[in-house]
KEDREN-368016 format. One record per atom (N, C-alpha, C): residue in one letter; atom name; x, y, z. Coordinates in steps of 0.02 Angstrom, whole numbers, plus 50000, padded with zeros to 5 digits. Example, Ala and Ser with C-alpha at 12.3 -4.5 7.8 and 13.67 -1.06 7.14 Angstrom:
+------+--------+-------+-------+-------+
! nuti ! lumtor !     x !     y !     z !
+------+--------+-------+-------+-------+
!    A !      N ! 50660 ! 49716 ! 50390 !
!    A !     CA ! 50615 ! 49775 ! 50390 !
!    A !      C ! 50660 ! 49835 ! 50390 !
!    S !      N ! 50642 ! 49888 ! 50354 !
!    S !     CA ! 50684 ! 49947 ! 50357 !
!    S !      C ! 50645 ! 50002 ! 50394 !
+------+--------+-------+-------+-------+
END
This chain:
+------+--------+-------+-------+-------+
! nuti ! lumtor !     x !     y !     z !
+------+--------+-------+-------+-------+
!    X !      N ! 53173 ! 52096 ! 58484 !
!    X !     CA ! 53242 ! 52074 ! 58485 !
!    X !      C ! 53269 ! 52078 ! 58413 !
!    X !      N ! 53328 ! 52106 ! 58406 !
!    X !     CA ! 53359 ! 52115 ! 58341 !
!    X !      C ! 53396 ! 52052 ! 58319 !
!    X !      N ! 53393 ! 52038 ! 58254 !
!    X !     CA ! 53430 ! 51981 ! 58228 !
!    X !      C ! 53495 ! 52004 ! 58194 !
!    X !      N ! 53509 ! 52067 ! 58200 !
!    X !     CA ! 53569 ! 52095 ! 58169 !
!    X !      C ! 53631 ! 52068 ! 58203 !
!    X !      N ! 53678 ! 52047 ! 58162 !
!    X !     CA ! 53741 ! 52020 ! 58188 !
!    X !      C ! 53787 ! 52077 ! 58208 !
!    X !      N ! 53834 ! 52062 ! 58252 !
!    X !     CA ! 53885 ! 52112 ! 58270 !
!    X !      C ! 53927 ! 52126 ! 58208 !
!    X !      N ! 53943 ! 52190 ! 58195 !
!    X !     CA ! 53982 ! 52206 ! 58135 !
!    X !      C ! 54048 ! 52169 ! 58132 !
!    X !      N ! 54064 ! 52145 ! 58073 !
!    X !     CA ! 54126 ! 52107 ! 58062 !
!    X !      C ! 54175 ! 52148 ! 58021 !
!    X !      N ! 54238 ! 52141 ! 58039 !
!    X !     CA ! 54291 ! 52171 ! 57999 !
!    X !      C ! 54328 ! 52117 ! 57961 !
!    X !      N ! 54306 ! 52054 ! 57970 !
!    X !     CA ! 54338 ! 51997 ! 57937 !
!    X !      C ! 54317 ! 51989 ! 57865 !
!    X !      N ! 54267 ! 52026 ! 57844 !
!    X !     CA ! 54241 ! 52021 ! 57776 !
!    X !      C ! 54242 ! 52091 ! 57746 !
!    X !      N ! 54298 ! 52109 ! 57715 !
!    X !     CA ! 54305 ! 52178 ! 57691 !
!    X !      C ! 54258 ! 52193 ! 57632 !
!    X !      N ! 54219 ! 52245 ! 57641 !
!    X !     CA ! 54174 ! 52268 ! 57588 !
!    X !      C ! 54180 ! 52343 ! 57582 !
!    X !      N ! 54170 ! 52367 ! 57521 !
!    X !     CA ! 54171 ! 52439 ! 57508 !
!    X !      C ! 54109 ! 52454 ! 57467 !
!    X !      N ! 54076 ! 52510 ! 57485 !
!    X !     CA ! 54018 ! 52533 ! 57446 !
!    X !      C ! 54032 ! 52604 ! 57422 !
!    X !      N ! 54023 ! 52614 ! 57358 !
!    X !     CA ! 54025 ! 52681 ! 57329 !
!    X !      C ! 53953 ! 52707 ! 57335 !
!    X !      N ! 53944 ! 52753 ! 57381 !
!    X !     CA ! 53878 ! 52769 ! 57409 !
!    X !      C ! 53859 ! 52842 ! 57399 !
!    X !      N ! 53794 ! 52851 ! 57388 !
!    X !     CA ! 53764 ! 52918 ! 57387 !
!    X !      C ! 53709 ! 52917 ! 57440 !
!    X !      N ! 53719 ! 52951 ! 57496 !
!    X !     CA ! 53673 ! 52946 ! 57552 !
!    X !      C ! 53600 ! 52964 ! 57537 !
!    X !      N ! 53587 ! 53009 ! 57490 !
!    X !     CA ! 53517 ! 53027 ! 57477 !
!    X !      C ! 53486 ! 52986 ! 57421 !
!    X !      N ! 53518 ! 52932 ! 57401 !
!    X !     CA ! 53492 ! 52885 ! 57351 !
!    X !      C ! 53461 ! 52826 ! 57388 !
!    X !      N ! 53397 ! 52813 ! 57378 !
!    X !     CA ! 53363 ! 52759 ! 57414 !
!    X !      C ! 53393 ! 52691 ! 57397 !
!    X !      N ! 53412 ! 52680 ! 57334 !
!    X !     CA ! 53443 ! 52616 ! 57316 !
!    X !      C ! 53507 ! 52606 ! 57355 !
!    X !      N ! 53548 ! 52658 ! 57358 !
!    X !     CA ! 53611 ! 52654 ! 57393 !
!    X !      C ! 53600 ! 52642 ! 57468 !
!    X !      N ! 53551 ! 52676 ! 57497 !
!    X !     CA ! 53536 ! 52666 ! 57568 !
!    X !      C ! 53512 ! 52594 ! 57581 !
!    X !      N ! 53471 ! 52567 ! 57536 !
!    X !     CA ! 53446 ! 52498 ! 57545 !
!    X !      C ! 53504 ! 52448 ! 57541 !
!    X !      N ! 53550 ! 52459 ! 57495 !
!    X !     CA ! 53608 ! 52414 ! 57490 !
!    X !      C ! 53650 ! 52417 ! 57554 !
!    X !      N ! 53662 ! 52477 ! 57578 !
!    X !     CA ! 53701 ! 52485 ! 57639 !
!    X !      C ! 53666 ! 52449 ! 57698 !
!    X !      N ! 53602 ! 52455 ! 57702 !
!    X !     CA ! 53564 ! 52423 ! 57755 !
!    X !      C ! 53571 ! 52347 ! 57751 !
!    X !      N ! 53566 ! 52318 ! 57691 !
!    X !     CA ! 53573 ! 52245 ! 57684 !
!    X !      C ! 53643 ! 52222 ! 57703 !
!    X !      N ! 53693 ! 52261 ! 57684 !
!    X !     CA ! 53762 ! 52244 ! 57702 !
!    X !      C ! 53768 ! 52242 ! 57778 !
!    X !      N ! 53743 ! 52294 ! 57811 !
!    X !     CA ! 53748 ! 52298 ! 57884 !
!    X !      C ! 53708 ! 52242 ! 57917 !
!    X !      N ! 53650 ! 52225 ! 57890 !
!    X !     CA ! 53610 ! 52171 ! 57918 !
!    X !      C ! 53645 ! 52103 ! 57911 !
!    X !      N ! 53691 ! 52098 ! 57863 !
!    X !     CA ! 53729 ! 52035 ! 57855 !
!    X !      C ! 53785 ! 52029 ! 57907 !
!    X !      N ! 53794 ! 52083 ! 57946 !
!    X !     CA ! 53846 ! 52082 ! 57998 !
!    X !      C ! 53911 ! 52114 ! 57978 !
!    X !      N ! 53911 ! 52148 ! 57920 !
!    X !     CA ! 53972 ! 52180 ! 57895 !
!    X !      C ! 53964 ! 52256 ! 57900 !
!    X !      N ! 54016 ! 52289 ! 57923 !
!    X !     CA ! 54018 ! 52362 ! 57921 !
!    X !      C ! 54067 ! 52379 ! 57865 !
!    X !      N ! 54040 ! 52402 ! 57808 !
!    X !     CA ! 54084 ! 52414 ! 57750 !
!    X !      C ! 54121 ! 52481 ! 57755 !
!    X !      N ! 54173 ! 52486 ! 57715 !
!    X !     CA ! 54204 ! 52551 ! 57703 !
!    X !      C ! 54154 ! 52588 ! 57659 !
!    X !      N ! 54136 ! 52648 ! 57678 !
!    X !     CA ! 54088 ! 52688 ! 57640 !
!    X !      C ! 54125 ! 52745 ! 57606 !
!    X !      N ! 54121 ! 52745 ! 57540 !
!    X !     CA ! 54151 ! 52799 ! 57502 !
!    X !      C ! 54094 ! 52840 ! 57473 !
!    X !      N ! 54086 ! 52900 ! 57500 !
!    X !     CA ! 54036 ! 52946 ! 57472 !
!    X !      C ! 54069 ! 52977 ! 57411 !
!    X !      N ! 54056 ! 52948 ! 57353 !
!    X !     CA ! 54093 ! 52963 ! 57293 !
!    X !      C ! 54083 ! 53035 ! 57268 !
!    X !      N ! 54032 ! 53070 ! 57291 !
!    X !     CA ! 54025 ! 53140 ! 57272 !
!    X !      C ! 54074 ! 53184 ! 57312 !
!    X !      N ! 54091 ! 53161 ! 57372 !
!    X !     CA ! 54140 ! 53197 ! 57414 !
!    X !      C ! 54211 ! 53175 ! 57399 !
!    X !      N ! 54219 ! 53110 ! 57385 !
!    X !     CA ! 54284 ! 53080 ! 57371 !
!    X !      C ! 54278 ! 53039 ! 57307 !
!    X !      N ! 54280 ! 53074 ! 57249 !
!    X !     CA ! 54271 ! 53038 ! 57186 !
!    X !      C ! 54328 ! 52988 ! 57172 !
!    X !      N ! 54310 ! 52931 ! 57143 !
!    X !     CA ! 54362 ! 52884 ! 57124 !
!    X !      C ! 54404 ! 52911 ! 57066 !
!    X !      N ! 54465 ! 52890 ! 57063 !
!    X !     CA ! 54510 ! 52910 ! 57008 !
!    X !      C ! 54488 ! 52875 ! 56944 !
!    X !      N ! 54514 ! 52899 ! 56890 !
!    X !     CA ! 54502 ! 52868 ! 56825 !
!    X !      C ! 54525 ! 52795 ! 56826 !
!    X !      N ! 54584 ! 52784 ! 56855 !
!    X !     CA ! 54610 ! 52716 ! 56860 !
!    X !      C ! 54563 ! 52671 ! 56901 !
!    X !      N ! 54538 ! 52697 ! 56957 !
!    X !     CA ! 54493 ! 52658 ! 56999 !
!    X !      C ! 54428 ! 52642 ! 56962 !
!    X !      N ! 54401 ! 52691 ! 56926 !
!    X !     CA ! 54341 ! 52679 ! 56886 !
!    X !      C ! 54352 ! 52624 ! 56835 !
!    X !      N ! 54409 ! 52626 ! 56803 !
!    X !     CA ! 54426 ! 52574 ! 56754 !
!    X !      C ! 54431 ! 52505 ! 56787 !
!    X !      N ! 54461 ! 52503 ! 56846 !
!    X !     CA ! 54467 ! 52440 ! 56883 !
!    X !      C ! 54398 ! 52413 ! 56903 !
!    X !      N ! 54354 ! 52458 ! 56925 !
!    X !     CA ! 54286 ! 52437 ! 56945 !
!    X !      C ! 54249 ! 52410 ! 56884 !
!    X !      N ! 54252 ! 52446 ! 56829 !
!    X !     CA ! 54218 ! 52423 ! 56768 !
!    X !      C ! 54243 ! 52354 ! 56747 !
!    X !      N ! 54309 ! 52346 ! 56748 !
!    X !     CA ! 54338 ! 52281 ! 56728 !
!    X !      C ! 54316 ! 52226 ! 56775 !
!    X !      N ! 54316 ! 52240 ! 56840 !
!    X !     CA ! 54296 ! 52190 ! 56889 !
!    X !      C ! 54223 ! 52169 ! 56880 !
!    X !      N ! 54182 ! 52214 ! 56855 !
!    X !     CA ! 54111 ! 52199 ! 56844 !
!    X !      C ! 54098 ! 52173 ! 56773 !
!    X !      N ! 54151 ! 52171 ! 56732 !
!    X !     CA ! 54142 ! 52148 ! 56663 !
!    X !      C ! 54103 ! 52197 ! 56621 !
!    X !      N ! 54112 ! 52262 ! 56635 !
!    X !     CA ! 54075 ! 52314 ! 56600 !
!    X !      C ! 54122 ! 52360 ! 56562 !
!    X !      N ! 54093 ! 52394 ! 56513 !
!    X !     CA ! 54128 ! 52448 ! 56481 !
!    X !      C ! 54114 ! 52512 ! 56519 !
!    X !      N ! 54151 ! 52564 ! 56506 !
!    X !     CA ! 54143 ! 52628 ! 56541 !
!    X !      C ! 54072 ! 52656 ! 56533 !
!    X !      N ! 54043 ! 52647 ! 56475 !
!    X !     CA ! 53976 ! 52673 ! 56462 !
!    X !      C ! 53924 ! 52646 ! 56511 !
!    X !      N ! 53934 ! 52584 ! 56532 !
!    X !     CA ! 53887 ! 52553 ! 56579 !
!    X !      C ! 53893 ! 52583 ! 56650 !
!    X !      N ! 53945 ! 52621 ! 56663 !
!    X !     CA ! 53952 ! 52655 ! 56727 !
!    X !      C ! 53912 ! 52720 ! 56730 !
!    X !      N ! 53889 ! 52743 ! 56672 !
!    X !     CA ! 53856 ! 52808 ! 56667 !
!    X !      C ! 53784 ! 52807 ! 56694 !
!    X !      N ! 53769 ! 52858 ! 56731 !
!    X !     CA ! 53701 ! 52871 ! 56753 !
!    X !      C ! 53671 ! 52920 ! 56702 !
!    X !      N ! 53624 ! 52896 ! 56664 !
!    X !     CA ! 53599 ! 52935 ! 56606 !
!    X !      C ! 53546 ! 52987 ! 56625 !
!    X !      N ! 53522 ! 52987 ! 56686 !
!    X !     CA ! 53469 ! 53033 ! 56705 !
!    X !      C ! 53495 ! 53097 ! 56737 !
!    X !      N ! 53560 ! 53107 ! 56736 !
!    X !     CA ! 53589 ! 53167 ! 56766 !
!    X !      C ! 53602 ! 53220 ! 56712 !
!    X !      N ! 53598 ! 53283 ! 56732 !
!    X !     CA ! 53606 ! 53339 ! 56685 !
!    X !      C ! 53671 ! 53337 ! 56644 !
!    X !      N ! 53729 ! 53322 ! 56675 !
!    X !     CA ! 53790 ! 53322 ! 56634 !
!    X !      C ! 53787 ! 53271 ! 56577 !
!    X !      N ! 53751 ! 53217 ! 56585 !
!    X !     CA ! 53745 ! 53167 ! 56532 !
!    X !      C ! 53716 ! 53199 ! 56469 !
!    X !      N ! 53662 ! 53236 ! 56478 !
!    X !     CA ! 53629 ! 53269 ! 56422 !
!    X !      C ! 53671 ! 53327 ! 56396 !
!    X !      N ! 53696 ! 53368 ! 56443 !
!    X !     CA ! 53734 ! 53427 ! 56424 !
!    X !      C ! 53797 ! 53409 ! 56384 !
!    X !      N ! 53830 ! 53355 ! 56402 !
!    X !     CA ! 53891 ! 53334 ! 56368 !
!    X !      C ! 53877 ! 53289 ! 56308 !
!    X !      N ! 53813 ! 53273 ! 56298 !
!    X !     CA ! 53792 ! 53229 ! 56242 !
!    X !      C ! 53829 ! 53162 ! 56245 !
!    X !      N ! 53830 ! 53133 ! 56305 !
!    X !     CA ! 53866 ! 53070 ! 56315 !
!    X !      C ! 53830 ! 53010 ! 56285 !
!    X !      N ! 53770 ! 53021 ! 56258 !
!    X !     CA ! 53736 ! 52967 ! 56223 !
!    X !      C ! 53766 ! 52956 ! 56153 !
!    X !      N ! 53808 ! 53003 ! 56131 !
!    X !     CA ! 53839 ! 52997 ! 56065 !
!    X !      C ! 53892 ! 52941 ! 56067 !
!    X !      N ! 53886 ! 52892 ! 56022 !
!    X !     CA ! 53933 ! 52835 ! 56023 !
!    X !      C ! 54005 ! 52854 ! 56006 !
!    X !      N ! 54017 ! 52917 ! 55988 !
!    X !     CA ! 54086 ! 52938 ! 55971 !
!    X !      C ! 54132 ! 52938 ! 56032 !
!    X !      N ! 54104 ! 52941 ! 56092 !
!    X !     CA ! 54145 ! 52945 ! 56153 !
!    X !      C ! 54177 ! 52878 ! 56168 !
!    X !      N ! 54243 ! 52879 ! 56176 !
!    X !     CA ! 54280 ! 52818 ! 56193 !
!    X !      C ! 54272 ! 52804 ! 56268 !
!    X !      N ! 54289 ! 52742 ! 56288 !
!    X !     CA ! 54288 ! 52726 ! 56360 !
!    X !      C ! 54331 ! 52774 ! 56399 !
!    X !      N ! 54389 ! 52790 ! 56372 !
!    X !     CA ! 54435 ! 52836 ! 56405 !
!    X !      C ! 54402 ! 52905 ! 56416 !
!    X !      N ! 54368 ! 52930 ! 56365 !
!    X !     CA ! 54334 ! 52995 ! 56371 !
!    X !      C ! 54275 ! 52992 ! 56419 !
!    X !      N ! 54240 ! 52936 ! 56420 !
!    X !     CA ! 54185 ! 52928 ! 56467 !
!    X !      C ! 54210 ! 52928 ! 56539 !
!    X !      N ! 54265 ! 52893 ! 56551 !
!    X !     CA ! 54294 ! 52893 ! 56618 !
!    X !      C ! 54316 ! 52963 ! 56638 !
!    X !      N ! 54344 ! 53001 ! 56591 !
!    X !     CA ! 54362 ! 53071 ! 56605 !
!    X !      C ! 54300 ! 53111 ! 56625 !
!    X !      N ! 54244 ! 53099 ! 56591 !
!    X !     CA ! 54182 ! 53136 ! 56606 !
!    X !      C ! 54157 ! 53118 ! 56676 !
!    X !      N ! 54162 ! 53055 ! 56695 !
!    X !     CA ! 54139 ! 53035 ! 56762 !
!    X !      C ! 54184 ! 53066 ! 56816 !
!    X !      N ! 54250 ! 53068 ! 56803 !
!    X !     CA ! 54296 ! 53099 ! 56850 !
!    X !      C ! 54279 ! 53173 ! 56858 !
!    X !      N ! 54264 ! 53206 ! 56803 !
!    X !     CA ! 54248 ! 53278 ! 56805 !
!    X !      C ! 54179 ! 53291 ! 56835 !
!    X !      N ! 54133 ! 53243 ! 56827 !
!    X !     CA ! 54064 ! 53250 ! 56851 !
!    X !      C ! 54044 ! 53185 ! 56887 !
!    X !      N ! 54066 ! 53176 ! 56950 !
!    X !     CA ! 54053 ! 53113 ! 56985 !
!    X !      C ! 53979 ! 53094 ! 56990 !
!    X !      N ! 53934 ! 53142 ! 56983 !
!    X !     CA ! 53863 ! 53128 ! 56985 !
!    X !      C ! 53843 ! 53079 ! 56929 !
!    X !      N ! 53885 ! 53074 ! 56878 !
!    X !     CA ! 53872 ! 53029 ! 56822 !
!    X !      C ! 53883 ! 52956 ! 56839 !
!    X !      N ! 53914 ! 52941 ! 56895 !
!    X !     CA ! 53929 ! 52871 ! 56913 !
!    X !      C ! 53865 ! 52836 ! 56935 !
!    X !      N ! 53849 ! 52782 ! 56901 !
!    X !     CA ! 53792 ! 52741 ! 56921 !
!    X !      C ! 53809 ! 52710 ! 56989 !
!    X !      N ! 53759 ! 52705 ! 57031 !
!    X !     CA ! 53772 ! 52681 ! 57099 !
!    X !      C ! 53715 ! 52637 ! 57122 !
!    X !      N ! 53728 ! 52601 ! 57176 !
!    X !     CA ! 53791 ! 52593 ! 57212 !
!    X !      C ! 53833 ! 52537 ! 57183 !
!    X !      N ! 53897 ! 52544 ! 57189 !
!    X !     CA ! 53944 ! 52491 ! 57171 !
!    X !      C ! 53971 ! 52463 ! 57236 !
!    X !      N ! 53972 ! 52397 ! 57242 !
!    X !     CA ! 53997 ! 52364 ! 57302 !
!    X !      C ! 54052 ! 52316 ! 57283 !
!    X !      N ! 54106 ! 52319 ! 57321 !
!    X !     CA ! 54164 ! 52275 ! 57312 !
!    X !      C ! 54167 ! 52230 ! 57373 !
!    X !      N ! 54172 ! 52165 ! 57361 !
!    X !     CA ! 54177 ! 52117 ! 57417 !
!    X !      C ! 54223 ! 52060 ! 57395 !
!    X !      N ! 54242 ! 52017 ! 57443 !
!    X !     CA ! 54283 ! 51959 ! 57424 !
!    X !      C ! 54248 ! 51913 ! 57373 !
!    X !      N ! 54182 ! 51917 ! 57368 !
!    X !     CA ! 54145 ! 51874 ! 57321 !
!    X !      C ! 54132 ! 51908 ! 57254 !
!    X !      N ! 54157 ! 51969 ! 57246 !
!    X !     CA ! 54150 ! 52002 ! 57182 !
!    X !      C ! 54133 ! 52076 ! 57188 !
!    X !      N ! 54127 ! 52108 ! 57130 !
!    X !     CA ! 54111 ! 52178 ! 57125 !
!    X !      C ! 54047 ! 52183 ! 57084 !
!    X !      N ! 53999 ! 52221 ! 57110 !
!    X !     CA ! 53934 ! 52225 ! 57077 !
!    X !      C ! 53907 ! 52296 ! 57076 !
!    X !      N ! 53872 ! 52311 ! 57021 !
!    X !     CA ! 53828 ! 52369 ! 57018 !
!    X !      C ! 53763 ! 52344 ! 57048 !
!    X !      N ! 53744 ! 52369 ! 57105 !
!    X !     CA ! 53687 ! 52341 ! 57142 !
!    X !      C ! 53622 ! 52376 ! 57123 !
!    X !      N ! 53602 ! 52365 ! 57062 !
!    X !     CA ! 53537 ! 52387 ! 57036 !
!    X !      C ! 53505 ! 52327 ! 57003 !
!    X !      N ! 53451 ! 52302 ! 57026 !
!    X !     CA ! 53414 ! 52325 ! 57085 !
!    X !      C ! 53453 ! 52311 ! 57149 !
!    X !      N ! 53434 ! 52345 ! 57202 !
!    X !     CA ! 53472 ! 52343 ! 57263 !
!    X !      C ! 53479 ! 52273 ! 57293 !
!    X !      N ! 53432 ! 52229 ! 57279 !
!    X !     CA ! 53434 ! 52161 ! 57306 !
!    X !      C ! 53494 ! 52122 ! 57280 !
!    X !      N ! 53523 ! 52144 ! 57225 !
!    X !     CA ! 53581 ! 52108 ! 57196 !
!    X !      C ! 53639 ! 52102 ! 57245 !
!    X !      N ! 53644 ! 52147 ! 57293 !
!    X !     CA ! 53700 ! 52144 ! 57340 !
!    X !      C ! 53702 ! 52077 ! 57377 !
!    X !      N ! 53645 ! 52044 ! 57382 !
!    X !     CA ! 53644 ! 51978 ! 57416 !
!    X !      C ! 53692 ! 51928 ! 57383 !
!    X !      N ! 53705 ! 51938 ! 57318 !
!    X !     CA ! 53749 ! 51892 ! 57281 !
!    X !      C ! 53821 ! 51893 ! 57307 !
!    X !      N ! 53840 ! 51948 ! 57339 !
!    X !     CA ! 53910 ! 51954 ! 57361 !
!    X !      C ! 53918 ! 51964 ! 57436 !
!    X !      N ! 53864 ! 51953 ! 57473 !
!    X !     CA ! 53869 ! 51956 ! 57547 !
!    X !      C ! 53903 ! 51893 ! 57572 !
!    X !      N ! 53925 ! 51894 ! 57635 !
!    X !     CA ! 53956 ! 51833 ! 57662 !
!    X !      C ! 53907 ! 51775 ! 57659 !
!    X !      N ! 53934 ! 51716 ! 57647 !
!    X !     CA ! 53891 ! 51656 ! 57642 !
!    X !      C ! 53861 ! 51638 ! 57709 !
+------+--------+-------+-------+-------+
END
């Protein structure tokens, strides 16, 4: 017998998701197990705008650099480890190369989080 709740639309959540990322899949599974069916944004297919990236960073209390995934080829190729890059330039790089976005990011009524490790999503699930 399943303990999974019926999906709720009363608790709006959004996940910036990469389907072949195990961390992202684990976060999505925990959200669904909480009874919520989130809006899923596959950010490689539908990249967030520069404005949206800035809003997400601000909501998480982060600078743009903290949104960067450092293990991707464009990070090295563009030399984004150089401190000369401004937040504005880093956001431009993520828009141009969405693979650079650290994931998953989840937005809920209880806050916005970079869910690494994936268990962090529990902090913003429905009470």
